[in-house]
C-alpha positions in Angstrom: -7.1 14.6 4.4 -9.2 14.2 1.3 -10.4 10.3 0.7 -8.1 9.5 -2.9 -10.5 8.3 -5.5 -8.1 5.0 -5.7 -9.4 4.2 -2.0 -13.2 3.2 -3.3 -11.9 0.9 -5.8 -11.2 -3.0 -5.7 -8.0 -5.0 -6.6 -8.3 -7.2 -9.4 -6.3 -10.4 -10.7 -3.4 -8.9 -12.0 -1.0 -11.2 -13.8 1.7 -11.0 -16.4 4.1 -8.2 -17.5 0.7 -6.2 -19.6 -0.4 -5.1 -15.9 3.1 -3.9 -14.7 3.1 0.1 -14.4 5.1 2.3 -16.0 7.5 5.1 -14.3 5.3 7.9 -15.6 2.0 6.1 -14.0 3.9 5.1 -10.9 5.1 8.5 -10.4 1.3 10.0 -11.2 -0.1 7.8 -8.4 2.8 8.3 -5.9 1.6 12.3 -6.4 -1.8 11.2 -4.7 -0.2 9.3 -1.8 1.9 11.6 0.7 4.4 9.9 2.2 4.7 6.6 0.1 7.8 6.5 -1.9 9.3 3.9 -4.4 11.8 1.0 -2.9 15.5 1.3 -4.3 14.8 -1.3 -6.8 11.5 0.2 -8.0 9.6 -2.8 -7.4 7.5 -1.5 -4.5 6.1 1.5 -2.8 6.6 1.7 1.0 5.7 4.0 4.1 6.5 3.8 7.5 3.7 4.7 10.2 4.2 5.9 13.3 2.3 5.0 16.7 2.5 5.8 20.3 2.9 2.5 21.3 2.7 -0.9 20.4 -1.1 -1.5 21.2 -1.9 1.2 18.3 0.8 -0.5 16.1 -0.7 -4.0 16.5 -3.9 -2.3 15.7 -2.7 -0.8 12.3 -1.5 -4.3 11.5 -5.0 -6.1 12.2 -6.9 -3.5 9.9 -4.2 -3.9 7.3 -4.4 -7.3 7.5 -8.5 -7.7 7.4 -8.4 -5.1 4.4 -5.5 -7.3 2.6 -7.5 -10.5 3.1 -10.8 -8.6 1.9 -8.9 -7.5 -1.4 -6.5 -10.6 -1.7 -3.8 -8.8 -2.0 -1.0 -8.6 1.2 1.7 -6.3 1.8 4.8 -7.1 3.6 4.8 -5.6 7.0 7.6 -5.0 9.2 6.8 -3.6 12.6 8.3 -2.8 16.2 7.2 -0.6 18.9 5.4 2.5 17.8 6.0 2.0 13.9 4.9 -0.2 10.8 6.4 0.0 7.9 4.0 -1.5 4.9 5.4 -2.5 1.7 3.3 -3.0 -1.1 4.3 -5.3 -4.9 3.0 -7.5 -7.3 4.7 -10.3 -7.6 2.6 -11.5 -10.4 3.5 -8.7 -12.5 7.3 -8.5 -11.4 6.6 -4.9 -10.1 3.8 -2.7 -9.5 0.4 -2.8 -10.4 -2.6 -0.9 -10.0 -3.7 -2.9 -7.4 -0.8 -1.4 -4.9 -2.0 1.8 -5.2 -5.4 0.8 -4.7 -4.3 -0.8 -1.2 -1.7 2.2 -0.4 -4.8 4.4 -0.6 -7.1 2.2 1.3 -4.5 2.0 4.1 -4.5 5.9 4.2 -8.3 6.0 4.4 -7.9 3.9 7.6 -6.1 6.3 9.2 -8.2 9.3 7.7 -9.1 11.2 10.7 
Protein backbone atom coordinates (compact mmCIF):
# COMPACT_ATOMS: atom_id res chain seq x y z
CA UNK A 1 0.00 0.00 0.00
CA UNK A 2 1.27 3.49 -0.80
CA UNK A 3 0.79 6.31 1.66
CA UNK A 4 -1.70 8.81 0.26
CA UNK A 5 -0.52 12.44 0.10
CA UNK A 6 -3.69 13.23 2.05
CA UNK A 7 -2.30 11.26 5.02
CA UNK A 8 0.49 13.81 5.42
CA UNK A 9 -1.93 16.74 5.68
CA UNK A 10 -3.68 18.04 8.79
CA UNK A 11 -7.24 19.13 9.34
CA UNK A 12 -8.12 22.82 9.33
CA UNK A 13 -11.25 24.49 10.72
CA UNK A 14 -13.90 24.23 8.00
CA UNK A 15 -17.31 25.76 8.63
CA UNK A 16 -20.09 26.63 6.25
CA UNK A 17 -21.27 25.38 2.89
CA UNK A 18 -18.29 26.97 1.10
CA UNK A 19 -16.13 24.13 2.48
CA UNK A 20 -18.48 21.33 1.40
CA UNK A 21 -17.04 19.24 -1.43
CA UNK A 22 -18.97 18.71 -4.65
CA UNK A 23 -19.60 15.24 -6.08
CA UNK A 24 -16.68 15.42 -8.55
CA UNK A 25 -14.22 16.20 -5.75
CA UNK A 26 -15.71 13.48 -3.54
CA UNK A 27 -15.39 10.90 -6.32
CA UNK A 28 -11.81 11.98 -6.98
CA UNK A 29 -10.78 11.59 -3.35
CA UNK A 30 -12.64 8.28 -3.00
CA UNK A 31 -10.68 6.90 -5.95
CA UNK A 32 -7.53 7.20 -3.83
CA UNK A 33 -9.04 5.48 -0.79
CA UNK A 34 -9.76 1.82 -1.62
CA UNK A 35 -12.70 0.35 0.24
CA UNK A 36 -14.18 3.68 1.29
CA UNK A 37 -17.67 4.37 -0.01
CA UNK A 38 -20.15 7.21 0.01
CA UNK A 39 -23.03 6.79 2.45
CA UNK A 40 -26.56 6.43 1.11
CA UNK A 41 -27.35 10.07 1.90
CA UNK A 42 -24.09 11.28 0.31
CA UNK A 43 -23.06 13.14 3.45
CA UNK A 44 -20.40 10.77 4.77
CA UNK A 45 -17.73 8.31 3.76
CA UNK A 46 -17.62 4.91 5.39
CA UNK A 47 -15.50 1.78 5.61
CA UNK A 48 -15.77 -1.41 7.63
CA UNK A 49 -12.47 -2.72 8.97
CA UNK A 50 -12.06 -6.40 9.92
CA UNK A 51 -9.81 -7.81 12.65
CA UNK A 52 -9.13 -11.29 14.01
CA UNK A 53 -10.59 -10.54 17.45
CA UNK A 54 -11.94 -7.88 19.78
CA UNK A 55 -8.49 -7.08 21.18
CA UNK A 56 -7.25 -5.96 17.76
CA UNK A 57 -10.49 -4.10 17.10
CA UNK A 58 -10.13 -2.17 20.34
CA UNK A 59 -6.51 -1.30 19.54
CA UNK A 60 -7.64 0.08 16.18
CA UNK A 61 -10.38 2.13 17.85
CA UNK A 62 -7.89 3.60 20.31
CA UNK A 63 -5.46 4.48 17.51
CA UNK A 64 -8.22 6.13 15.47
CA UNK A 65 -9.40 8.00 18.57
CA UNK A 66 -5.91 9.30 19.30
CA UNK A 67 -5.46 10.49 15.71
CA UNK A 68 -8.94 12.07 15.67
CA UNK A 69 -8.19 14.01 18.85
CA UNK A 70 -4.89 15.21 17.37
CA UNK A 71 -6.74 16.44 14.26
CA UNK A 72 -9.76 17.74 16.23
CA UNK A 73 -12.01 15.91 13.77
CA UNK A 74 -13.96 12.95 15.08
CA UNK A 75 -15.64 10.02 13.31
CA UNK A 76 -18.67 7.99 14.18
CA UNK A 77 -17.58 4.47 15.08
CA UNK A 78 -19.59 1.29 15.30
CA UNK A 79 -17.73 -1.73 16.59
CA UNK A 80 -18.22 -5.34 17.53
CA UNK A 81 -16.19 -8.51 17.77
CA UNK A 82 -13.70 -8.38 14.89
CA UNK A 83 -14.92 -5.27 13.10
CA UNK A 84 -15.17 -1.50 13.30
CA UNK A 85 -17.09 0.71 10.92
CA UNK A 86 -15.66 4.22 10.57
CA UNK A 87 -17.82 7.04 9.24
CA UNK A 88 -16.44 10.51 8.51
CA UNK A 89 -18.49 13.64 7.82
CA UNK A 90 -18.20 17.33 8.64
CA UNK A 91 -21.32 18.49 10.43
CA UNK A 92 -20.23 22.13 10.19
CA UNK A 93 -20.45 22.01 6.38
CA UNK A 94 -23.49 19.74 6.19
CA UNK A 95 -21.66 17.03 4.28
CA UNK A 96 -18.10 16.21 3.34
CA UNK A 97 -15.03 18.42 3.58
CA UNK A 98 -11.37 17.84 2.86
CA UNK A 99 -10.94 16.99 6.57
CA UNK A 100 -12.93 13.78 6.10
CA UNK A 101 -10.61 12.55 3.37
CA UNK A 102 -7.49 13.58 5.27
CA UNK A 103 -8.68 11.56 8.27
CA UNK A 104 -9.70 8.57 6.15
CA UNK A 105 -6.22 8.56 4.60
CA UNK A 106 -4.66 8.82 8.05
CA UNK A 107 -6.72 5.80 9.18
CA UNK A 108 -5.39 3.89 6.19
CA UNK A 109 -1.85 4.94 7.15
CA UNK A 110 -2.42 3.42 10.62
CA UNK A 111 -2.85 0.05 8.93
CA UNK A 112 -0.18 0.48 6.24
CA UNK A 113 1.92 -2.63 6.59
